[in-house]
N, C-alpha and C positions, 0 to 999 in steps of 0.2 A: 886377181883374174874371176869374177863371177860369171859361171858357166851353166846355163839351163836347157833344158831340151824342150822346143813347143809339142811335140807329139807328132808333128805332120811327119808323114811316110809317104815315098814311092815308089816303082819300081821303075827304072830308066835304063837307057841302052847299054849295052855290054853287059846285063845280067847285073846290075847293082842295085841295091835299096838307098834310096838317098832319104834322108832323113835332117831336119832341122835343128839347130843349137842357136841359144843366142850367148853372144858374150859380151861382158860387159853392155849390154843395149844392143848389141847392132846382131843381124840374124846372120847365121853362119851356114852352108849347106856343108852335109859330111856325107860319105857312104859308105855303104861294106860290100865287097866283092861277092861275087857269086863262089868263089873258091875260098873264101872265108868262111863263109855260112856252110859250104857244104864238107872241109876241114874240122870246123871247130865246133860245129853245131848241129850238126847229121842231117843237113838238109840233104835230098837228094831227089830233087826236082828242077826243072827250068820256068815253070809257069810264073806267072805274078802271084796266084794264089799260093804255089809252095815260096817260095822267097819272103814274101809277107810273112806268112804264117811263122817263118822258121825265124827272119826277123823279131815280130812281137813276141813269140816266145822265149826271146834272147835278151830283148831290149835292154834290160839293165847292164849285162857284162859287153854289149856293144855302146852301149853309150859311156860305159866306166873306159872302154877303150879309147874311144873317142875323146872325152876327158883327157885323158894322160897325154894325146897327140896333141889337142887345142892348147895345153899347158908349156908342151914343148917348144910349140913351133908360135907362139904369139897369138893364140888365135885366127889362125886362117884356115880356110876349108881342107878338110880331112878327106882323105879317101883311102880307108881301112882295106888294110891286105893281109891274108895269113899271117904274117910275121908280126901284125901288131897284137896277135893274142898270143904270142907264146911267152 
């Protein structure tokens, strides 16, 4: 399975940062929760600026977690939660 990340990201409802992956040529949206950003990456704000800043500072780790889940779930959308980083 070939997995890459486009670099696109945005804050979405329910205080999540969504980001795009490409799995075997198909675009798939992934997201990471506010709780995961707080618990594992030191985020302490709720503004879009705070969330995106924390996401960007930790993009490699977040994308690696998404890659692991994408490989397990056959390349379907991923919603990363705190437990995905343990």
